[in-house]
C-alpha positions in Angstrom: 119.9 96.3 82.0 122.1 99.0 81.3 120.2 101.9 79.5 121.1 104.5 77.0 118.8 107.7 77.5 119.1 109.9 75.0 117.9 113.7 75.3 119.4 116.4 72.9 117.0 119.3 73.1 119.2 121.7 74.3 116.5 123.8 76.1 116.2 120.7 78.7 118.6 121.6 81.3 118.5 117.7 83.1 118.8 119.0 86.3 116.9 121.9 86.0 113.1 122.9 86.9 111.0 123.1 83.3 108.6 120.4 83.1 110.1 118.5 80.6 113.5 118.2 82.7 111.4 116.7 85.7 109.6 114.6 83.4 113.0 113.3 82.0 114.4 112.9 86.0 111.1 110.9 86.6 111.9 108.7 83.9 115.1 108.0 84.4 114.7 107.3 88.1 111.8 104.9 87.7 114.0 103.0 85.3 116.8 102.9 87.7 114.0 102.0 90.9 113.3 98.8 88.3 117.0 97.9 88.6 117.8 99.0 85.2 121.4 101.3 85.4 120.7 104.7 83.0 123.6 106.5 81.5 121.9 109.7 79.9 123.6 111.8 77.1 122.3 115.2 76.6 123.8 118.7 75.4 122.7 120.5 78.9 122.8 119.0 82.3 122.1 121.7 84.1 122.0 122.8 87.7 119.5 121.7 90.0 118.6 118.0 91.2 120.5 114.7 89.7 118.1 112.1 88.3 119.6 108.8 89.2 121.5 108.2 86.5 124.8 108.7 84.9 125.0 111.8 83.5 127.4 112.5 79.8 127.5 115.7 78.8 128.5 116.7 75.1 129.9 119.3 73.6 127.8 122.0 71.7 128.3 125.5 70.4 124.8 126.2 70.7 124.8 126.4 74.3 127.1 129.0 74.8 126.1 131.2 71.5 123.1 133.2 71.4 120.8 135.6 69.2 122.1 133.4 66.1 119.7 133.2 62.4 117.3 130.4 62.8 119.4 128.8 60.5 122.5 128.4 61.9 120.8 127.0 65.4 118.9 124.0 63.8 122.4 123.3 62.1 124.2 123.7 65.1 121.5 121.7 66.8 121.9 118.7 64.0 125.4 118.5 65.2 124.3 117.9 68.5 123.2 115.0 68.1 126.0 113.6 66.0 127.8 114.3 68.9 125.7 112.0 70.9 126.2 109.4 68.0 129.8 109.4 69.0 129.6 109.5 72.7 127.1 106.7 71.8 129.0 104.6 69.7 131.9 104.7 72.4 129.2 104.0 75.2 128.6 100.5 73.6 131.9 99.5 72.5 133.3 99.0 76.7 129.6 98.7 77.9 127.0 96.5 77.6 124.1 98.6 76.7 120.5 96.5 76.2 118.0 99.1 75.1 118.4 103.0 73.7 115.5 105.2 75.0 115.4 108.4 73.5 113.3 111.4 74.4 112.3 112.7 70.7 113.8 116.3 69.9 113.4 118.5 66.4 116.8 117.9 65.4 118.1 114.5 66.8 117.7 111.5 64.5 120.5 110.2 67.7 119.2 106.9 68.5 117.7 105.8 65.1 121.5 106.4 63.9 122.7 104.5 67.0 119.6 101.7 66.5 121.1 100.6 62.9 124.4 100.8 63.7 124.5 98.9 66.8 121.5 96.5 66.5 120.2 97.8 69.8 116.3 97.9 70.4 115.1 101.6 70.3 112.0 103.0 71.8 111.0 107.0 71.1 109.4 108.6 73.1 107.1 111.0 71.6 105.6 114.3 73.6 104.5 116.2 70.9 104.7 117.0 67.1 107.4 119.6 66.9 107.8 119.8 63.6 104.3 121.5 63.8 104.6 123.3 66.6 107.9 124.9 65.5 106.3 125.8 62.2 103.3 127.2 63.8 104.7 129.2 67.1 108.5 129.8 65.9 110.7 129.6 62.8 111.2 126.6 60.9 113.8 127.6 58.2 114.7 123.8 57.7 111.6 122.2 57.1 112.8 119.4 55.0 115.3 118.7 57.3 113.1 118.4 60.1 110.8 116.0 57.9 113.1 113.5 57.6 114.7 113.3 61.0 110.7 112.7 61.7 110.5 109.6 59.7 113.6 108.4 59.9 113.0 107.9 63.9 109.1 106.8 63.5 110.1 104.6 60.8 113.3 102.8 63.1 112.4 102.9 66.2 111.0 98.9 67.6 108.5 100.9 70.1 107.0 104.2 70.1 105.5 106.0 73.1 103.2 108.5 72.9 100.5 110.7 75.3 97.2 111.0 73.2 95.2 109.0 70.9 95.8 112.4 68.6 98.8 111.9 69.0 99.4 108.5 67.9 97.3 108.9 64.7 100.0 111.9 64.0 102.9 109.2 64.2 101.0 106.8 62.4 99.9 109.2 59.3 104.2 110.2 59.6 105.3 106.9 59.1 105.5 104.3 62.0 103.8 101.0 62.5 100.7 101.2 64.1 101.4 97.9 66.0 104.6 99.7 67.3 102.7 103.0 69.1 101.4 102.9 72.5 99.5 105.7 73.9 101.3 106.1 77.4 100.0 109.3 78.9 101.9 111.7 81.2 102.5 110.2 84.7 103.5 112.1 88.4 106.2 110.5 90.9 104.2 109.3 93.6 106.6 109.7 96.5 106.1 113.0 96.0 102.4 113.4 94.3 99.7 111.8 96.6 96.8 112.2 98.8 98.3 112.4 101.8 99.8 115.9 101.2 98.8 118.9 103.0 98.0 122.0 102.5 97.5 123.9 106.1 100.8 125.3 106.0 100.2 126.5 102.1 97.1 127.6 103.3 98.1 129.4 106.2 101.1 130.9 104.8 98.6 133.0 102.0 95.6 133.7 104.7 93.4 130.8 103.0 92.0 129.6 106.1 87.6 129.8 105.5 88.0 130.2 101.9 87.0 128.2 98.8 90.0 128.1 96.3 89.6 127.5 93.1 93.6 126.5 91.6 95.8 126.5 88.4 99.3 125.4 88.5 101.4 126.1 85.3 103.3 128.3 83.0 100.2 129.7 80.7 100.7 128.8 77.4 98.8 128.8 74.6 97.2 125.7 74.5 95.9 126.9 78.8 92.8 129.5 78.6 92.9 131.2 81.7 90.9 133.7 80.4 87.5 131.4 80.9 88.8 130.6 84.4 89.1 133.8 85.6 85.5 134.5 83.9 83.9 131.5 85.5 85.2 132.5 89.0 84.2 135.8 88.7 80.7 134.6 87.5 80.5 132.1 90.3 79.4 135.6 92.7 75.8 135.0 91.2 76.0 131.4 92.1 75.0 129.5 95.4 77.0 129.1 97.8 78.5 131.8 96.8 75.7 134.3 96.4 74.4 133.8 100.1 77.9 134.5 100.7 78.5 137.8 99.1 81.6 136.7 97.3 83.7 135.0 94.2 86.0 132.2 95.3 89.5 132.6 95.8 91.7 132.0 93.0 95.2 130.8 93.4 97.5 130.9 90.8 101.1 129.2 90.7 103.7 129.6 88.2 104.7 132.1 85.7 101.8 134.5 85.4 101.6 137.2 82.5 101.0 141.0 83.5 97.8 140.4 80.7 96.4 137.7 83.2 97.6 139.8 86.5 95.2 142.4 84.9 92.6 140.4 83.2 91.8 139.3 87.3 92.1 143.1 88.5 89.2 143.8 85.5 87.0 141.1 86.9 87.4 141.8 90.8 88.3 138.5 92.0 89.9 138.1 95.1 93.7 136.4 94.2 96.9 134.8 95.3 99.5 134.8 92.4 102.6 132.6 93.6 105.6 133.0 91.4 107.4 129.4 90.1 108.1 127.4 92.9 110.8 123.7 93.3 108.4 121.2 91.8 108.6 119.2 95.4 106.9 122.2 96.6 104.0 122.3 94.1 102.0 119.4 95.8 101.6 121.2 98.9 99.5 124.0 97.0 97.5 122.1 95.1 96.6 120.5 98.4 95.9 123.6 99.2 93.0 124.3 96.5 89.5 123.2 97.1 89.2 122.7 93.4 91.8 122.5 90.3 91.2 123.5 87.3 93.1 122.3 83.6 91.6 125.0 81.5 92.2 124.6 77.8 90.3 125.9 74.2 88.7 124.2 71.9 91.9 123.2 70.0 91.4 121.5 66.9 94.4 119.4 67.3 94.8 119.2 71.2 97.4 116.2 71.3 98.5 117.1 75.0 98.5 115.3 77.9 98.5 118.2 81.1 100.6 117.1 83.1 99.0 118.9 85.6 96.3 117.6 85.5 97.7 113.7 86.4 99.4 116.0 89.8 96.2 117.1 90.4 94.3 114.4 91.1 97.2 112.3 92.3 96.5 114.7 95.2 93.2 113.9 96.0 91.8 117.3 95.0 88.7 117.6 93.0 89.3 118.2 89.1 87.8 120.2 86.7 89.4 120.1 83.0 88.4 121.4 79.9 86.1 117.7 77.5 89.1 117.8 74.9 89.6 114.0 73.5 93.1 112.9 75.0 91.6 114.4 78.7 88.5 112.7 77.9 90.0 109.6 77.4 91.9 110.0 80.5 89.5 110.7 83.1 85.6 109.6 83.8 83.7 112.5 84.0 81.6 113.0 87.5 83.7 109.7 88.4 87.4 110.6 88.7 87.3 114.1 87.3 84.5 116.6 86.0 84.5 117.8 82.4 83.2 121.1 81.0 82.7 122.5 76.7 85.9 124.5 76.5 85.4 127.5 76.1 82.0 127.6 78.2 82.6 130.3 81.3 79.3 129.7 82.7 79.3 125.7 82.3 82.9 125.7 84.3 81.2 128.6 87.0 78.3 125.8 87.7 80.8 123.0 87.8 82.6 124.9 90.7 79.5 126.1 92.1 77.9 122.6 92.7 81.7 120.7 93.8 81.7 124.3 96.6 77.7 123.3 97.6 78.6 119.3 98.2 81.8 119.0 100.0 80.8 114.9 100.3 80.8 115.0 96.5 83.9 116.9 96.4 85.6 114.9 98.3 84.9 112.0 97.0 85.4 112.9 93.4 89.2 114.2 94.4 89.6 111.0 96.4 88.9 109.0 93.4 90.4 110.9 90.7 94.0 109.8 93.4 93.0 106.6 93.3 92.7 106.1 89.7 95.7 108.2 88.7 98.3 106.5 91.7 97.0 103.2 90.7 97.4 103.5 86.9 99.3 106.4 85.7 102.9 106.8 88.0 106.4 107.2 86.2 107.2 104.1 87.3 104.5 102.2 85.9 104.7 104.3 82.4 108.9 102.6 83.1 107.2 99.3 83.3 104.8 99.0 80.6 107.1 100.7 78.4 110.1 98.1 78.6 107.3 95.4 78.7 106.8 96.4 74.9 109.8 94.5 74.6 110.8 92.8 77.2 108.0 91.3 78.6 109.7 89.9 81.8 111.0 92.7 82.8 107.5 94.6 83.1 105.9 93.6 86.2 108.6 94.2 89.0 107.5 96.5 92.0 109.4 95.5 95.2 107.7 98.5 96.9 104.8 97.0 96.9 101.7 99.6 96.4 99.6 101.6 99.3 96.1 100.6 99.5 92.9 102.7 98.2 89.9 102.3 100.5 86.7 104.4 99.6 86.1 104.6 103.6 89.5 105.1 105.1 90.9 107.0 102.4 94.0 109.0 103.4 94.9 107.4 106.7 94.7 103.8 105.3 97.2 105.2 102.3 99.4 107.0 104.7 99.5 103.7 106.6 99.9 101.1 104.0 102.4 103.6 102.1 106.1 102.5 103.9 107.8 106.0 103.1 104.7 108.0 104.7 104.0 105.4 107.7 108.1 105.5 108.6 107.7 109.4 109.3 104.2 109.4 111.7 105.7 106.2 113.5 108.8 107.7 113.9 107.6 111.1 115.1 105.6 109.3 117.6 108.0 105.9 118.3 111.5 106.6 118.4 113.1 108.8 115.7 115.8 106.8 115.0 113.7 104.1 114.0 113.2 105.9 110.7 112.7 103.4 107.8 109.7 100.8 107.5 111.8 97.9 105.7 108.7 95.4 105.4 105.3 96.3 105.6 102.7 93.1 105.4 98.8 93.2 105.7 97.7 91.1 107.9 93.7 91.5 108.1 92.1 94.2 106.5 88.1 94.5 106.5 87.4 96.8 103.5 85.9 100.5 105.0 86.3 99.4 108.2 89.9 98.9 109.6 93.4 97.2 108.0 95.9 95.5 110.6 99.1 96.3 109.4 102.8 94.7 110.7 106.0 97.2 110.4 109.5 96.3 110.4 111.3 99.6 111.6 115.2 99.9 111.0 117.7 103.0 111.0 118.1 104.7 107.6 121.3 106.0 109.3 122.9 102.8 111.2 126.3 102.2 112.1 127.9 99.4 110.7 126.9 96.3 112.1 124.0 97.2 113.6 121.0 95.9 112.5 118.8 96.4 115.0 114.8 96.9 114.3 112.1 97.1 116.1 108.4 94.9 115.1 105.0 96.5 115.3 101.9 96.5 114.6 99.2 99.6 113.6 95.4 99.3 113.4 94.0 101.3 111.1 90.5 101.8 112.6 87.2 103.8 110.1 86.7 105.9 113.4 88.9 107.3 116.3 88.7 103.8 118.2 91.8 103.4 118.3 92.4 105.9 121.3 89.7 104.1 123.3 92.0 100.9 122.1 95.4 103.3 123.7 93.9 104.0 126.9 92.4 100.6 127.8 95.4 99.3 126.9 97.4 101.4 128.7 95.4 100.6 131.9 95.2 96.8 131.1 99.4 97.3 131.0 99.1 98.3 134.5 96.4 96.4 136.2 99.1 93.0 135.6 99.2 92.5 132.2 102.7 94.1 131.4 106.2 93.2 131.1 106.6 92.1 134.5 103.4 90.3 135.6 104.6 87.5 137.6 102.1 85.0 135.9 104.0 85.8 132.5 100.5 86.5 131.1 100.7 89.7 129.2 98.9 92.0 126.2 100.9 93.3 123.6 102.8 96.6 125.1 100.6 99.9 124.1 102.8 102.3 122.3 100.7 105.5 120.4 97.7 106.4 118.8 98.2 108.4 115.6 95.6 110.5 114.1 96.7 111.5 111.1 96.1 107.6 110.3 93.6 107.1 113.1 96.1 104.0 113.8 96.6 102.4 117.6 100.5 101.1 117.5 101.3 98.3 119.7 104.9 96.2 119.9 105.0 93.0 117.9 105.0 90.3 120.9 106.9 87.1 119.7 105.5 83.8 119.8 103.6 81.0 118.2 99.6 80.4 118.3 98.2 77.8 119.9 96.9 76.2 116.0 101.3 76.6 115.5 101.3 74.3 118.2 98.5 71.6 117.7 101.1 68.8 117.0 103.2 69.3 119.8 103.2 67.7 122.8 102.6 70.5 125.0 99.4 71.4 123.2 97.1 70.3 125.6 99.0 71.9 128.2 98.6 74.9 126.2 95.1 74.6 126.0 94.5 74.8 129.7 96.7 77.8 130.4 94.7 79.5 128.0 91.8 78.9 130.3 93.7 81.1 132.9 94.4 83.7 130.7 91.0 84.2 129.9 90.1 83.9 133.6 93.0 86.6 134.3 91.1 89.0 132.0 87.5 89.0 133.1 88.8 89.8 136.6 90.6 92.9 135.6 89.1 95.8 137.1 89.7 97.7 133.9 86.4 99.1 132.5 85.8 98.5 128.7 84.6 101.3 126.6 82.0 99.2 125.3 79.0 96.8 126.8 77.4 93.6 124.7 74.2 92.3 126.1 72.6 89.3 125.0 69.8 91.2 123.0 73.0 92.3 120.4 74.2 89.0 120.0 70.7 87.9 119.2 70.6 90.8 116.8 74.1 89.8 115.1 72.5 86.1 114.6 69.4 87.8 112.8 72.0 89.3 110.7 73.9 85.9 110.2 71.0 84.2 109.3 70.1 86.4 106.2 73.2 85.8 105.0 73.3 82.4 105.6 70.2 81.7 103.4 71.5 83.7 100.6 74.3 81.7 100.5 72.5 78.2 101.2 69.3 79.0 100.1 68.3 74.9 100.2 69.2 75.5 104.2 66.7 78.9 104.5 64.3 77.1 106.1 66.6 74.7 108.4 68.4 78.2 109.3 64.8 79.7 109.9 64.0 77.3 112.7 67.7 77.2 114.3 67.8 80.9 114.5 63.8 80.7 116.2 64.9 78.2 118.6 67.9 80.2 119.6 65.6 83.3 120.4 63.5 80.9 122.2 66.2 79.3 124.4 67.5 82.9 124.9 64.5 83.9 127.0 65.5 80.5 129.2 68.8 82.0 130.5 69.4 83.1 133.7 70.7 86.7 134.2 74.6 87.2 134.6 77.0 90.0 136.0 78.1 91.2 133.5 82.7 91.5 133.3 85.3 92.6 130.9 85.0 89.9 128.1 87.9 89.7 125.3 84.4 89.1 122.3 87.0 86.8 120.2 88.6 84.9 122.6 90.4 81.9 120.1 93.0 79.4 119.8 94.5 82.5 117.6 94.5 85.4 119.9 97.2 83.9 122.2 100.7 84.0 121.6 103.3 81.8 123.5 107.0 82.4 124.4 109.2 80.8 126.1 107.2 81.5 129.5 105.4 84.4 128.1 101.5 84.1 126.7 100.5 87.3 124.9 96.8 87.9 124.2 96.2 89.7 121.4 93.4 91.5 119.1 91.2 93.1 121.9 89.6 95.1 119.3 86.2 93.5 120.9 86.9 94.4 124.7 84.1 95.0 126.1 81.4 94.1 129.5 79.6 91.0 128.0 78.7 87.3 130.2 82.2 85.9 130.8 80.4 82.6 129.6 80.9 84.6 125.7 85.2 84.1 125.9 84.8 80.1 127.3 81.7 78.9 124.6 83.6 80.7 121.8 87.3 79.4 122.5 85.4 75.7 123.1 83.6 75.9 119.7 86.6 77.0 118.2 88.6 74.4 119.0 85.8 72.3 117.6 86.4 73.7 114.0 90.0 73.2 114.8 89.3 69.1 115.0 87.2 69.1 111.5 89.4 71.5 109.7 92.8 69.6 110.8 91.9 66.1 111.6 88.2 65.5 109.9 87.0 63.8 113.1 84.3 67.0 115.3 85.6 64.9 118.4 89.1 64.8 118.3 89.9 67.5 120.5 87.0 66.5 123.1 89.9 65.9 125.8 90.9 70.0 125.3 88.0 71.5 125.2 86.7 69.5 128.5 90.1 70.2 130.0 89.8 74.3 129.6 86.2 74.5 130.8 87.3 72.7 133.9 90.6 75.0 134.9 88.5 77.7 133.7 85.5 77.1 135.8 88.4 75.7 139.2 89.7 79.3 138.4 86.2 81.6 138.2 84.6 79.1 140.7 81.6 79.6 138.4 77.6 78.2 139.1 75.1 76.1 137.3 73.9 79.1 135.8 77.2 79.7 133.9 77.1 76.7 132.3 73.4 77.1 131.2 74.6 80.0 129.2 77.7 78.8 127.7 75.6 76.1 126.5 73.6 78.5 124.8 76.4 80.5 123.3 78.1 77.6 122.5 76.1 76.9 120.1 75.6 80.4 119.1 79.1 80.3 117.9 78.7 77.5 116.0 75.8 79.2 114.1 78.5 81.8 114.0 80.5 79.6 112.2 78.1 78.4 109.3 78.3 82.2 108.0 82.1 82.4 108.3 82.8 79.5 106.3 79.8 80.3 103.4 82.0 82.9 102.3 85.2 81.1 102.1 85.3 78.4 99.6 88.3 76.6 101.2 86.1 75.8 104.4 83.1 74.8 102.3 83.3 71.5 102.9 82.5 72.4 107.0 79.1 73.8 106.6 77.4 70.5 106.6 79.2 69.5 110.3 79.0 72.8 111.7 75.1 72.7 110.8 74.5 68.9 112.2 76.4 70.3 115.3 73.8 73.2 115.5 71.4 71.3 115.0 72.8 68.4 117.3 72.0 70.9 120.2 69.4 72.5 119.5 67.6 69.4 119.3 69.2 68.5 123.0 68.2 72.0 124.1 64.6 71.8 122.7 64.0 67.9 124.4 64.5 69.2 127.7 62.7 72.8 127.2 59.2 71.9 125.1 58.0 75.2 125.4 60.9 76.4 122.5 59.0 76.4 119.5 60.5 74.3 116.5 59.5 75.0 113.4 59.1 72.5 110.3 62.1 72.5 108.1 62.4 71.1 104.9 
């Protein structure tokens, strides 16, 4: 759709650095990202960053003329609206426009005029009661004209976007249809404002290392209350943990800070760093340099604002404290996404700052939860989707990029890894800088708070014509630093016969890197089909036998795994699974308890074992077959353990595969036998091995019961798995009468 965007305010240079300029560009860019074409009519294009839109500057005598009387300026401003109407009519006569969107300015009714003449739908964006502001803070000569323009705009718009509930009340009181007025608070550009931004360079630049930094960003306006912020910071010196340090927090102010504020800081003896106005793309790093960000405001009776810097603080993952005013309280949840303090109460603000300084974990959790909330609910892209959805519901859901994952444990690490542009930078730096763009990102496995497996397709942003080269890699994000261990033992395995030149064709996926910023282990994505994929093919049985060769080779490797897994560990897991099983299947609780007791008794009879390297999760999906190459994948549980664990797990999973695909537990008996026989021949196993194999296979069926009860699509497999477990335990107890058997219900 072609969108005609109108910004008639001569005080807003479209390419400028003002907050309103950034707002206009962010929203037009969001429309463009959704696939729309935007033409922007303005009296002042300005210099600087261009929006993703065709900018058309209409003539205006007001821009070039200064020191005019207020009534003359107002008259010339109304002429801007007339010029925009003429330009808009000319545009609609030669192009198919689908929507008129105007940012409300005091002297323009251009959108209303164009909508009336053309019949096009018209959305009005209202950020403030401009007529009230002009009368209160400036000079308003043509008050009647301003009121009439306001009424025309409010009554003729098909939808009105306002930034707060008080502003919604205002536009309704002045003629707007309540059903057409929607509250849409200010938002952030997630490309720049996000919790993965680092403030380290800023802290180093201004010698803030080791200091607790309280910050504010913005141009000081009447609706800001820096006096209270300064007083609160001064008062924290008497509160813990600052009293013990003998100093207050360090104050970081970024923006156009007047001399009166500087004098107040000096009078209160506060250590402060004042940074003059900076480009918007540098703001996130300065916010990230703060330990606490503050959005201070006085107790205004008609506070209708949606503070832009508030959502930017939150998006950067910095713990934020804000004045408890209605629009702010409607945006955040006190104690969850931000902290609120009574406006004008310096002591309360000081107490909030001190409490967050004393509790690092709570402060970081508050910052993370604020970032998650804002980036999931208040981005310019989302605002664009919602505003268009009021009139065009089918267009509101498109988002081709996909959203990053927010995990309360993995936090910034997983956020970086699941946002394509951020992940691309780290991957390019570690792998090959020429592959600098992520064109596809797929979540393969995700266990919240623990780990995530991600597939990336990498391409070259500056590829020559005809260069379609891509690179496929897998990234594994862990909750801790085990990814570094994974890189080490994968490299050792690669060198110990599992590399690309392996004569037997048995390999692992090539290890590539460990990226600490994402706690991610990276390896090439190996080609091939899994054993399950070839179930219906003639070579399935042959591949099952080949699987035995793969695991036998791993068991014989000289590489020492980082961990050991014992029979006691296995029994501990069985006990954990039994609790969940009884919860999901209360009718089977006594039978499950009996099976667990039998497995524990069985374990006491097992012969001793010499531990070897094992996979610990070896089954049909952990092998990729491609031509003559077999790749063993997902070595996350690589450990020193009983080799019977891998053989038993594979055999039990083949039986599970038979149940799932053929509804016949015996359908793959021949393949199971051939797998075990092939392994036994390669490893020259003893009778003691088969004794342990029988136990671990039964334990695997017990574990598979635990798996299926948590997955509704496998619900019908619980009963046959229970029966298999029961039969195997019964067979074992018949030959070992010393095993106690409890009565089941």
